[in-house]
PyMOL Python script that loads the backbone (N, CA, C, O; Angstrom):
from pymol import cmd

cmd.read_pdbstr("""\
ATOM      1  N   UNK A   1     137.495  86.007 116.525  1.00  0.00           N
ATOM      2  CA  UNK A   1     138.111  85.758 115.497  1.00  0.00           C
ATOM      3  C   UNK A   1     138.656  84.357 115.180  1.00  0.00           C
ATOM      4  O   UNK A   1     139.182  83.811 116.149  1.00  0.00           O
ATOM      5  N   UNK A   2     138.644  83.614 113.965  1.00  0.00           N
ATOM      6  CA  UNK A   2     138.658  82.447 114.145  1.00  0.00           C
ATOM      7  C   UNK A   2     140.482  81.615 113.742  1.00  0.00           C
ATOM      8  O   UNK A   2     141.156  82.282 112.957  1.00  0.00           O
ATOM      9  N   UNK A   3     140.875  80.815 114.059  1.00  0.00           N
ATOM     10  CA  UNK A   3     141.812  80.161 113.721  1.00  0.00           C
ATOM     11  C   UNK A   3     141.818  78.571 113.216  1.00  0.00           C
ATOM     12  O   UNK A   3     140.910  77.852 113.634  1.00  0.00           O
ATOM     13  N   UNK A   4     142.679  78.094 112.454  1.00  0.00           N
ATOM     14  CA  UNK A   4     142.748  76.893 112.113  1.00  0.00           C
ATOM     15  C   UNK A   4     143.989  76.108 112.799  1.00  0.00           C
ATOM     16  O   UNK A   4     145.149  76.390 113.101  1.00  0.00           O
ATOM     17  N   UNK A   5     143.170  75.015 112.885  1.00  0.00           N
ATOM     18  CA  UNK A   5     144.052  73.760 113.443  1.00  0.00           C
ATOM     19  C   UNK A   5     143.721  72.645 112.506  1.00  0.00           C
ATOM     20  O   UNK A   5     142.898  72.667 111.591  1.00  0.00           O
ATOM     21  N   UNK A   6     144.716  71.393 112.992  1.00  0.00           N
ATOM     22  CA  UNK A   6     145.305  69.995 111.604  1.00  0.00           C
ATOM     23  C   UNK A   6     145.139  68.934 112.791  1.00  0.00           C
ATOM     24  O   UNK A   6     145.738  68.947 113.866  1.00  0.00           O
ATOM     25  N   UNK A   7     144.250  68.077 112.375  1.00  0.00           N
ATOM     26  CA  UNK A   7     144.513  66.923 113.012  1.00  0.00           C
ATOM     27  C   UNK A   7     144.285  65.774 112.073  1.00  0.00           C
ATOM     28  O   UNK A   7     143.449  65.747 111.170  1.00  0.00           O
ATOM     29  N   UNK A   8     145.277  64.670 112.453  1.00  0.00           N
ATOM     30  CA  UNK A   8     145.296  63.491 111.740  1.00  0.00           C
ATOM     31  C   UNK A   8     144.737  62.400 112.157  1.00  0.00           C
ATOM     32  O   UNK A   8     144.916  62.216 113.361  1.00  0.00           O
ATOM     33  N   UNK A   9     143.851  61.240 111.384  1.00  0.00           N
ATOM     34  CA  UNK A   9     143.636  60.380 111.788  1.00  0.00           C
ATOM     35  C   UNK A   9     143.802  59.190 110.876  1.00  0.00           C
ATOM     36  O   UNK A   9     143.490  59.291 109.689  1.00  0.00           O
ATOM     37  N   UNK A  10     144.393  57.798 111.496  1.00  0.00           N
ATOM     38  CA  UNK A  10     144.741  56.718 110.746  1.00  0.00           C
ATOM     39  C   UNK A  10     143.443  55.966 110.712  1.00  0.00           C
ATOM     40  O   UNK A  10     142.770  55.761 111.723  1.00  0.00           O
ATOM     41  N   UNK A  11     143.170  55.624 109.691  1.00  0.00           N
ATOM     42  CA  UNK A  11     141.644  54.618 109.688  1.00  0.00           C
ATOM     43  C   UNK A  11     142.265  53.495 108.837  1.00  0.00           C
ATOM     44  O   UNK A  11     143.393  53.536 108.346  1.00  0.00           O
ATOM     45  N   UNK A  12     141.466  52.584 108.738  1.00  0.00           N
ATOM     46  CA  UNK A  12     141.218  51.291 108.042  1.00  0.00           C
ATOM     47  C   UNK A  12     140.454  51.379 106.543  1.00  0.00           C
ATOM     48  O   UNK A  12     139.383  51.939 106.778  1.00  0.00           O
ATOM     49  N   UNK A  13     140.514  51.145 105.444  1.00  0.00           N
ATOM     50  CA  UNK A  13     139.502  51.391 103.968  1.00  0.00           C
ATOM     51  C   UNK A  13     138.438  51.369 104.951  1.00  0.00           C
ATOM     52  O   UNK A  13     138.174  52.345 105.652  1.00  0.00           O
ATOM     53  N   UNK A  14     137.678  49.994 105.022  1.00  0.00           N
ATOM     54  CA  UNK A  14     136.218  49.836 105.865  1.00  0.00           C
ATOM     55  C   UNK A  14     135.768  50.814 106.228  1.00  0.00           C
ATOM     56  O   UNK A  14     134.683  51.113 105.730  1.00  0.00           O
ATOM     57  N   UNK A  15     136.399  51.799 107.291  1.00  0.00           N
ATOM     58  CA  UNK A  15     136.124  52.628 108.355  1.00  0.00           C
ATOM     59  C   UNK A  15     136.206  53.809 107.820  1.00  0.00           C
ATOM     60  O   UNK A  15     135.848  54.681 108.611  1.00  0.00           O
ATOM     61  N   UNK A  16     136.583  54.260 106.635  1.00  0.00           N
ATOM     62  CA  UNK A  16     137.406  55.390 105.829  1.00  0.00           C
ATOM     63  C   UNK A  16     135.602  56.255 105.948  1.00  0.00           C
ATOM     64  O   UNK A  16     135.396  57.186 106.726  1.00  0.00           O
ATOM     65  N   UNK A  17     134.667  55.756 105.142  1.00  0.00           N
ATOM     66  CA  UNK A  17     133.336  56.385 104.700  1.00  0.00           C
ATOM     67  C   UNK A  17     132.931  56.795 106.478  1.00  0.00           C
ATOM     68  O   UNK A  17     132.736  57.916 106.948  1.00  0.00           O
ATOM     69  N   UNK A  18     132.908  55.858 106.974  1.00  0.00           N
ATOM     70  CA  UNK A  18     132.090  56.262 108.247  1.00  0.00           C
ATOM     71  C   UNK A  18     132.665  57.330 109.091  1.00  0.00           C
ATOM     72  O   UNK A  18     131.830  57.892 109.800  1.00  0.00           O
ATOM     73  N   UNK A  19     133.703  57.688 109.178  1.00  0.00           N
ATOM     74  CA  UNK A  19     134.882  58.356 109.655  1.00  0.00           C
ATOM     75  C   UNK A  19     134.501  59.730 109.124  1.00  0.00           C
ATOM     76  O   UNK A  19     134.403  60.667 109.917  1.00  0.00           O
ATOM     77  N   UNK A  20     134.283  59.895 107.846  1.00  0.00           N
ATOM     78  CA  UNK A  20     134.539  61.086 107.066  1.00  0.00           C
ATOM     79  C   UNK A  20     133.083  61.383 107.307  1.00  0.00           C
ATOM     80  O   UNK A  20     132.825  62.460 107.845  1.00  0.00           O
ATOM     81  N   UNK A  21     132.064  60.548 106.972  1.00  0.00           N
ATOM     82  CA  UNK A  21     130.532  61.052 107.870  1.00  0.00           C
ATOM     83  C   UNK A  21     130.719  61.652 109.315  1.00  0.00           C
ATOM     84  O   UNK A  21     129.651  62.168 109.645  1.00  0.00           O
ATOM     85  N   UNK A  22     131.298  61.730 109.913  1.00  0.00           N
ATOM     86  CA  UNK A  22     131.442  61.628 111.639  1.00  0.00           C
ATOM     87  C   UNK A  22     131.698  63.541 111.586  1.00  0.00           C
ATOM     88  O   UNK A  22     131.239  64.600 112.012  1.00  0.00           O
ATOM     89  N   UNK A  23     132.766  62.957 110.735  1.00  0.00           N
ATOM     90  CA  UNK A  23     133.470  63.987 111.262  1.00  0.00           C
ATOM     91  C   UNK A  23     133.047  65.687 110.090  1.00  0.00           C
ATOM     92  O   UNK A  23     133.522  66.821 110.154  1.00  0.00           O
ATOM     93  N   UNK A  24     132.102  65.150 109.255  1.00  0.00           N
ATOM     94  CA  UNK A  24     131.246  66.306 108.356  1.00  0.00           C
ATOM     95  C   UNK A  24     130.038  66.787 109.079  1.00  0.00           C
ATOM     96  O   UNK A  24     129.443  67.838 108.842  1.00  0.00           O
ATOM     97  N   UNK A  25     129.752  65.936 109.954  1.00  0.00           N
ATOM     98  CA  UNK A  25     128.606  65.986 110.820  1.00  0.00           C
ATOM     99  C   UNK A  25     128.974  67.137 112.143  1.00  0.00           C
ATOM    100  O   UNK A  25     128.258  67.935 112.748  1.00  0.00           O
ATOM    101  N   UNK A  26     129.969  66.899 112.214  1.00  0.00           N
ATOM    102  CA  UNK A  26     130.854  67.884 113.626  1.00  0.00           C
ATOM    103  C   UNK A  26     130.296  69.652 113.455  1.00  0.00           C
ATOM    104  O   UNK A  26     129.882  70.491 114.255  1.00  0.00           O
ATOM    105  N   UNK A  27     130.543  69.631 112.034  1.00  0.00           N
ATOM    106  CA  UNK A  27     130.242  71.313 111.269  1.00  0.00           C
ATOM    107  C   UNK A  27     131.263  72.096 111.433  1.00  0.00           C
ATOM    108  O   UNK A  27     131.272  73.103 110.725  1.00  0.00           O
ATOM    109  N   UNK A  28     132.544  71.865 112.501  1.00  0.00           N
ATOM    110  CA  UNK A  28     133.890  73.012 111.862  1.00  0.00           C
ATOM    111  C   UNK A  28     134.719  72.305 111.317  1.00  0.00           C
ATOM    112  O   UNK A  28     135.900  72.558 111.556  1.00  0.00           O
ATOM    113  N   UNK A  29     134.397  71.225 110.437  1.00  0.00           N
ATOM    114  CA  UNK A  29     135.472  70.941 109.521  1.00  0.00           C
ATOM    115  C   UNK A  29     135.626  71.719 108.748  1.00  0.00           C
ATOM    116  O   UNK A  29     134.514  72.201 108.534  1.00  0.00           O
ATOM    117  N   UNK A  30     136.709  72.423 107.840  1.00  0.00           N
ATOM    118  CA  UNK A  30     136.909  72.950 106.706  1.00  0.00           C
ATOM    119  C   UNK A  30     137.582  72.495 105.381  1.00  0.00           C
ATOM    120  O   UNK A  30     137.441  73.094 104.315  1.00  0.00           O
ATOM    121  N   UNK A  31     138.288  71.432 105.549  1.00  0.00           N
ATOM    122  CA  UNK A  31     139.173  71.028 104.765  1.00  0.00           C
ATOM    123  C   UNK A  31     139.050  69.161 105.009  1.00  0.00           C
ATOM    124  O   UNK A  31     138.869  68.735 106.149  1.00  0.00           O
ATOM    125  N   UNK A  32     139.161  68.272 103.916  1.00  0.00           N
ATOM    126  CA  UNK A  32     139.302  66.692 104.217  1.00  0.00           C
ATOM    127  C   UNK A  32     140.229  66.588 103.230  1.00  0.00           C
ATOM    128  O   UNK A  32     140.098  67.052 102.098  1.00  0.00           O
ATOM    129  N   UNK A  33     141.769  65.592 103.913  1.00  0.00           N
ATOM    130  CA  UNK A  33     142.249  65.402 102.993  1.00  0.00           C
ATOM    131  C   UNK A  33     142.859  63.735 103.442  1.00  0.00           C
ATOM    132  O   UNK A  33     143.158  63.378 104.581  1.00  0.00           O
ATOM    133  N   UNK A  34     142.925  62.896 102.178  1.00  0.00           N
ATOM    134  CA  UNK A  34     142.953  61.670 102.575  1.00  0.00           C
ATOM    135  C   UNK A  34     144.106  61.059 102.061  1.00  0.00           C
ATOM    136  O   UNK A  34     144.256  61.259 100.856  1.00  0.00           O
ATOM    137  N   UNK A  35     144.728  60.565 102.453  1.00  0.00           N
ATOM    138  CA  UNK A  35     146.005  60.041 102.278  1.00  0.00           C
ATOM    139  C   UNK A  35     146.645  58.541 102.240  1.00  0.00           C
ATOM    140  O   UNK A  35     146.377  57.831 103.210  1.00  0.00           O
ATOM    141  N   UNK A  36     147.257  58.130 101.471  1.00  0.00           N
ATOM    142  CA  UNK A  36     147.372  56.550 101.393  1.00  0.00           C
ATOM    143  C   UNK A  36     148.763  56.406 102.221  1.00  0.00           C
ATOM    144  O   UNK A  36     149.467  57.394 102.430  1.00  0.00           O
ATOM    145  N   UNK A  37     149.068  55.267 102.622  1.00  0.00           N
ATOM    146  CA  UNK A  37     149.665  54.528 104.080  1.00  0.00           C
ATOM    147  C   UNK A  37     150.930  55.466 103.604  1.00  0.00           C
ATOM    148  O   UNK A  37     151.353  56.230 104.471  1.00  0.00           O
ATOM    149  N   UNK A  38     151.518  55.491 102.446  1.00  0.00           N
ATOM    150  CA  UNK A  38     152.868  56.442 102.372  1.00  0.00           C
ATOM    151  C   UNK A  38     152.426  57.749 102.302  1.00  0.00           C
ATOM    152  O   UNK A  38     153.452  58.421 102.207  1.00  0.00           O
ATOM    153  N   UNK A  39     151.624  58.358 102.297  1.00  0.00           N
ATOM    154  CA  UNK A  39     151.380  59.735 102.574  1.00  0.00           C
ATOM    155  C   UNK A  39     151.059  60.667 101.266  1.00  0.00           C
ATOM    156  O   UNK A  39     150.812  61.872 101.307  1.00  0.00           O
ATOM    157  N   UNK A  40     151.096  60.146 100.526  1.00  0.00           N
ATOM    158  CA  UNK A  40     150.498  60.337  98.889  1.00  0.00           C
ATOM    159  C   UNK A  40     149.002  61.128  98.994  1.00  0.00           C
ATOM    160  O   UNK A  40     147.925  60.533  99.018  1.00  0.00           O
ATOM    161  N   UNK A  41     149.127  62.210  99.036  1.00  0.00           N
ATOM    162  CA  UNK A  41     147.480  62.847  98.752  1.00  0.00           C
ATOM    163  C   UNK A  41     146.298  61.674  97.761  1.00  0.00           C
ATOM    164  O   UNK A  41     146.739  61.249  96.694  1.00  0.00           O
ATOM    165  N   UNK A  42     145.236  61.352  98.091  1.00  0.00           N
ATOM    166  CA  UNK A  42     144.582  60.850  97.458  1.00  0.00           C
ATOM    167  C   UNK A  42     143.370  61.427  97.080  1.00  0.00           C
ATOM    168  O   UNK A  42     142.936  60.735  96.158  1.00  0.00           O
ATOM    169  N   UNK A  43     142.676  62.257  97.300  1.00  0.00           N
ATOM    170  CA  UNK A  43     141.954  63.334  97.057  1.00  0.00           C
ATOM    171  C   UNK A  43     141.637  63.950  98.813  1.00  0.00           C
ATOM    172  O   UNK A  43     141.711  63.332  99.875  1.00  0.00           O
ATOM    173  N   UNK A  44     141.239  65.534  98.507  1.00  0.00           N
ATOM    174  CA  UNK A  44     141.315  66.612  99.000  1.00  0.00           C
ATOM    175  C   UNK A  44     139.659  67.547  98.733  1.00  0.00           C
ATOM    176  O   UNK A  44     139.281  67.848  97.601  1.00  0.00           O
ATOM    177  N   UNK A  45     138.920  67.858  99.903  1.00  0.00           N
ATOM    178  CA  UNK A  45     137.712  68.333 100.170  1.00  0.00           C
ATOM    179  C   UNK A  45     137.461  69.260 100.561  1.00  0.00           C
ATOM    180  O   UNK A  45     137.049  69.211 101.720  1.00  0.00           O
ATOM    181  N   UNK A  46     137.524  70.531  99.967  1.00  0.00           N
ATOM    182  CA  UNK A  46     137.263  71.720 101.137  1.00  0.00           C
ATOM    183  C   UNK A  46     135.378  71.763 101.521  1.00  0.00           C
ATOM    184  O   UNK A  46     134.399  71.453 100.842  1.00  0.00           O
ATOM    185  N   UNK A  47     135.477  72.100 102.400  1.00  0.00           N
ATOM    186  CA  UNK A  47     134.076  71.617 103.058  1.00  0.00           C
ATOM    187  C   UNK A  47     133.441  73.842 103.358  1.00  0.00           C
ATOM    188  O   UNK A  47     134.200  74.765 103.652  1.00  0.00           O
ATOM    189  N   UNK A  48     132.311  73.900 103.182  1.00  0.00           N
ATOM    190  CA  UNK A  48     131.986  75.572 103.011  1.00  0.00           C
ATOM    191  C   UNK A  48     130.754  75.300 104.418  1.00  0.00           C
ATOM    192  O   UNK A  48     130.461  74.136 104.691  1.00  0.00           O
ATOM    193  N   UNK A  49     130.277  76.174 105.021  1.00  0.00           N
ATOM    194  CA  UNK A  49     129.029  76.026 105.874  1.00  0.00           C
ATOM    195  C   UNK A  49     128.141  75.867 105.096  1.00  0.00           C
ATOM    196  O   UNK A  49     128.066  76.334 103.960  1.00  0.00           O
ATOM    197  N   UNK A  50     127.328  75.138 105.689  1.00  0.00           N
ATOM    198  CA  UNK A  50     125.825  74.622 104.436  1.00  0.00           C
ATOM    199  C   UNK A  50     126.185  73.704 103.876  1.00  0.00           C
ATOM    200  O   UNK A  50     125.260  73.644 103.066  1.00  0.00           O
ATOM    201  N   UNK A  51     126.878  72.804 103.603  1.00  0.00           N
ATOM    202  CA  UNK A  51     127.136  71.771 102.549  1.00  0.00           C
ATOM    203  C   UNK A  51     125.952  70.536 102.880  1.00  0.00           C
ATOM    204  O   UNK A  51     125.838  70.139 104.040  1.00  0.00           O
ATOM    205  N   UNK A  52     125.373  70.152 102.143  1.00  0.00           N
ATOM    206  CA  UNK A  52     124.411  69.429 102.198  1.00  0.00           C
ATOM    207  C   UNK A  52     124.163  68.021 101.304  1.00  0.00           C
ATOM    208  O   UNK A  52     125.066  67.666 100.545  1.00  0.00           O
ATOM    209  N   UNK A  53     123.193  67.395 101.381  1.00  0.00           N
ATOM    210  CA  UNK A  53     123.048  66.216 100.644  1.00  0.00           C
ATOM    211  C   UNK A  53     123.429  66.093  99.276  1.00  0.00           C
ATOM    212  O   UNK A  53     124.454  65.483  98.972  1.00  0.00           O
ATOM    213  N   UNK A  54     122.767  66.565  98.518  1.00  0.00           N
ATOM    214  CA  UNK A  54     123.535  66.844  96.958  1.00  0.00           C
ATOM    215  C   UNK A  54     124.348  67.478  96.983  1.00  0.00           C
ATOM    216  O   UNK A  54     124.000  67.836  95.858  1.00  0.00           O
ATOM    217  N   UNK A  55     125.362  68.165  97.203  1.00  0.00           N
ATOM    218  CA  UNK A  55     127.008  68.336  97.187  1.00  0.00           C
ATOM    219  C   UNK A  55     127.929  67.321  97.926  1.00  0.00           C
ATOM    220  O   UNK A  55     129.100  67.119  97.604  1.00  0.00           O
ATOM    221  N   UNK A  56     127.089  66.521  99.252  1.00  0.00           N
ATOM    222  CA  UNK A  56     128.282  65.668  99.336  1.00  0.00           C
ATOM    223  C   UNK A  56     127.725  64.682  98.803  1.00  0.00           C
ATOM    224  O   UNK A  56     128.779  64.047  98.766  1.00  0.00           O
ATOM    225  N   UNK A  57     126.752  63.747  98.200  1.00  0.00           N
ATOM    226  CA  UNK A  57     126.571  62.919  97.698  1.00  0.00           C
ATOM    227  C   UNK A  57     127.653  62.258  96.490  1.00  0.00           C
ATOM    228  O   UNK A  57     127.899  61.054  96.419  1.00  0.00           O
ATOM    229  N   UNK A  58     128.016  62.908  95.918  1.00  0.00           N
ATOM    230  CA  UNK A  58     129.421  63.004  94.959  1.00  0.00           C
ATOM    231  C   UNK A  58     130.848  62.820  95.843  1.00  0.00           C
ATOM    232  O   UNK A  58     131.622  61.874  95.699  1.00  0.00           O
ATOM    233  N   UNK A  59     130.987  63.714  96.599  1.00  0.00           N
ATOM    234  CA  UNK A  59     132.414  63.230  97.502  1.00  0.00           C
ATOM    235  C   UNK A  59     132.091  62.035  98.296  1.00  0.00           C
ATOM    236  O   UNK A  59     133.001  61.238  98.522  1.00  0.00           O
ATOM    237  N   UNK A  60     130.777  61.786  98.798  1.00  0.00           N
ATOM    238  CA  UNK A  60     130.932  60.060  99.444  1.00  0.00           C
ATOM    239  C   UNK A  60     131.068  59.442  98.727  1.00  0.00           C
ATOM    240  O   UNK A  60     131.911  58.571  98.945  1.00  0.00           O
ATOM    241  N   UNK A  61     130.461  59.429  97.560  1.00  0.00           N
ATOM    242  CA  UNK A  61     130.824  58.260  96.695  1.00  0.00           C
ATOM    243  C   UNK A  61     132.491  58.151  96.269  1.00  0.00           C
ATOM    244  O   UNK A  61     133.009  57.051  96.078  1.00  0.00           O
ATOM    245  N   UNK A  62     133.111  59.188  96.169  1.00  0.00           N
ATOM    246  CA  UNK A  62     134.557  59.133  95.575  1.00  0.00           C
ATOM    247  C   UNK A  62     135.077  58.037  96.603  1.00  0.00           C
ATOM    248  O   UNK A  62     135.373  56.901  96.230  1.00  0.00           O
ATOM    249  N   UNK A  63     135.165  58.453  97.908  1.00  0.00           N
ATOM    250  CA  UNK A  63     135.208  58.163  99.187  1.00  0.00           C
ATOM    251  C   UNK A  63     134.992  56.996  99.737  1.00  0.00           C
ATOM    252  O   UNK A  63     135.699  56.573 100.652  1.00  0.00           O
ATOM    253  N   UNK A  64     133.975  56.334  99.232  1.00  0.00           N
ATOM    254  CA  UNK A  64     133.780  55.093  98.985  1.00  0.00           C
ATOM    255  C   UNK A  64     134.437  54.435  97.901  1.00  0.00           C
ATOM    256  O   UNK A  64     134.829  53.292  98.140  1.00  0.00           O
ATOM    257  N   UNK A  65     134.657  54.931  96.694  1.00  0.00           N
ATOM    258  CA  UNK A  65     136.023  54.045  95.927  1.00  0.00           C
ATOM    259  C   UNK A  65     137.052  54.123  96.076  1.00  0.00           C
ATOM    260  O   UNK A  65     137.824  53.410  95.434  1.00  0.00           O
ATOM    261  N   UNK A  66     137.579  55.222  97.185  1.00  0.00           N
ATOM    262  CA  UNK A  66     138.993  55.556  97.741  1.00  0.00           C
ATOM    263  C   UNK A  66     138.638  53.866  98.561  1.00  0.00           C
ATOM    264  O   UNK A  66     139.182  52.848  98.134  1.00  0.00           O
ATOM    265  N   UNK A  67     137.704  53.842  99.701  1.00  0.00           N
ATOM    266  CA  UNK A  67     138.099  52.729 100.636  1.00  0.00           C
ATOM    267  C   UNK A  67     137.904  51.472  99.816  1.00  0.00           C
ATOM    268  O   UNK A  67     138.573  50.453  99.991  1.00  0.00           O
ATOM    269  N   UNK A  68     137.228  51.564  99.175  1.00  0.00           N
ATOM    270  CA  UNK A  68     137.320  50.037  98.260  1.00  0.00           C
ATOM    271  C   UNK A  68     139.052  49.631  97.882  1.00  0.00           C
ATOM    272  O   UNK A  68     139.306  48.428  97.935  1.00  0.00           O
ATOM    273  N   UNK A  69     139.721  50.175  97.669  1.00  0.00           N
ATOM    274  CA  UNK A  69     141.198  50.515  97.154  1.00  0.00           C
ATOM    275  C   UNK A  69     142.498  50.391  98.132  1.00  0.00           C
ATOM    276  O   UNK A  69     143.578  49.856  97.884  1.00  0.00           O
ATOM    277  N   UNK A  70     142.036  51.089  99.389  1.00  0.00           N
ATOM    278  CA  UNK A  70     143.404  50.882 100.323  1.00  0.00           C
ATOM    279  C   UNK A  70     142.939  49.743 101.494  1.00  0.00           C
ATOM    280  O   UNK A  70     141.877  49.325 101.955  1.00  0.00           O
ATOM    281  N   UNK A  71     144.013  49.563 101.638  1.00  0.00           N
ATOM    282  CA  UNK A  71     143.451  48.946 103.431  1.00  0.00           C
ATOM    283  C   UNK A  71     143.884  49.823 104.701  1.00  0.00           C
ATOM    284  O   UNK A  71     143.392  49.520 105.788  1.00  0.00           O
ATOM    285  N   UNK A  72     144.681  50.775 104.625  1.00  0.00           N
ATOM    286  CA  UNK A  72     144.928  51.780 105.367  1.00  0.00           C
ATOM    287  C   UNK A  72     144.861  53.331 104.726  1.00  0.00           C
ATOM    288  O   UNK A  72     144.891  53.499 103.507  1.00  0.00           O
ATOM    289  N   UNK A  73     144.784  54.262 105.518  1.00  0.00           N
ATOM    290  CA  UNK A  73     144.787  55.492 105.040  1.00  0.00           C
ATOM    291  C   UNK A  73     145.023  56.288 106.136  1.00  0.00           C
ATOM    292  O   UNK A  73     145.105  55.716 107.222  1.00  0.00           O
ATOM    293  N   UNK A  74     145.192  57.878 106.076  1.00  0.00           N
ATOM    294  CA  UNK A  74     144.958  58.915 106.770  1.00  0.00           C
ATOM    295  C   UNK A  74     144.110  60.050 106.535  1.00  0.00           C
ATOM    296  O   UNK A  74     144.141  60.636 105.453  1.00  0.00           O
ATOM    297  N   UNK A  75     143.343  60.406 107.490  1.00  0.00           N
ATOM    298  CA  UNK A  75     142.223  61.490 107.107  1.00  0.00           C
ATOM    299  C   UNK A  75     143.303  62.972 107.887  1.00  0.00           C
ATOM    300  O   UNK A  75     143.743  62.865 109.032  1.00  0.00           O
ATOM    301  N   UNK A  76     143.441  63.646 107.423  1.00  0.00           N
ATOM    302  CA  UNK A  76     143.376  65.262 107.830  1.00  0.00           C
ATOM    303  C   UNK A  76     142.673  66.183 107.678  1.00  0.00           C
ATOM    304  O   UNK A  76     142.298  66.746 106.650  1.00  0.00           O
ATOM    305  N   UNK A  77     142.306  66.513 109.570  1.00  0.00           N
ATOM    306  CA  UNK A  77     141.410  67.582 108.512  1.00  0.00           C
ATOM    307  C   UNK A  77     141.703  69.312 109.102  1.00  0.00           C
ATOM    308  O   UNK A  77     142.584  69.318 109.961  1.00  0.00           O
ATOM    309  N   UNK A  78     141.272  70.373 108.870  1.00  0.00           N
ATOM    310  CA  UNK A  78     141.276  71.399 108.899  1.00  0.00           C
ATOM    311  C   UNK A  78     140.202  72.163 109.706  1.00  0.00           C
ATOM    312  O   UNK A  78     139.201  72.444 109.047  1.00  0.00           O
ATOM    313  N   UNK A  79     140.204  72.529 110.913  1.00  0.00           N
ATOM    314  CA  UNK A  79     138.964  73.207 111.158  1.00  0.00           C
ATOM    315  C   UNK A  79     139.284  74.946 111.956  1.00  0.00           C
ATOM    316  O   UNK A  79     140.187  75.581 112.501  1.00  0.00           O
ATOM    317  N   UNK A  80     138.120  75.052 111.624  1.00  0.00           N
ATOM    318  CA  UNK A  80     138.363  76.684 112.593  1.00  0.00           C
ATOM    319  C   UNK A  80     137.637  76.375 113.551  1.00  0.00           C
ATOM    320  O   UNK A  80     136.695  75.584 113.505  1.00  0.00           O
ATOM    321  N   UNK A  81     138.136  77.149 114.762  1.00  0.00           N
ATOM    322  CA  UNK A  81     138.048  76.913 116.080  1.00  0.00           C
ATOM    323  C   UNK A  81     138.361  78.880 116.297  1.00  0.00           C
ATOM    324  O   UNK A  81     138.741  79.663 115.426  1.00  0.00           O
ATOM    325  N   UNK A  82     138.144  79.071 117.242  1.00  0.00           N
ATOM    326  CA  UNK A  82     137.324  80.431 117.678  1.00  0.00           C
ATOM    327  C   UNK A  82     138.562  80.705 118.743  1.00  0.00           C
ATOM    328  O   UNK A  82     138.881  79.988 119.691  1.00  0.00           O
ATOM    329  N   UNK A  83     138.936  81.472 118.480  1.00  0.00           N
ATOM    330  CA  UNK A  83     140.631  82.255 119.191  1.00  0.00           C
ATOM    331  C   UNK A  83     139.713  83.099 120.263  1.00  0.00           C
ATOM    332  O   UNK A  83     138.839  83.820 119.780  1.00  0.00           O
ATOM    333  N   UNK A  84     139.857  83.051 121.640  1.00  0.00           N
ATOM    334  CA  UNK A  84     139.314  84.350 122.510  1.00  0.00           C
ATOM    335  C   UNK A  84     140.524  85.339 123.113  1.00  0.00           C
ATOM    336  O   UNK A  84     140.235  86.335 123.775  1.00  0.00           O
TER     337      UNK A  84
END
""", "prot")
cmd.dss("prot")
cmd.show_as("cartoon", "prot")
cmd.util.cbc("prot")
cmd.orient("prot")
């Protein structure tokens, strides 16, 4: 049985893209929500199993554009974790 958990990370704009790539590589992240420093949702991406290159490219381009516009933001992720 799986259960969802949430985590939030605060990052500077220039570190945003790298942090998102790192989270996607972890594999158990199911949703990424990027908010500005006031808490307003800028973008939200659902991730499914098997997300690869061609699907990730537009998402990463959008995140790169957001990173150029914000100085600080937060990334909230939803993970699926195995419940024992």
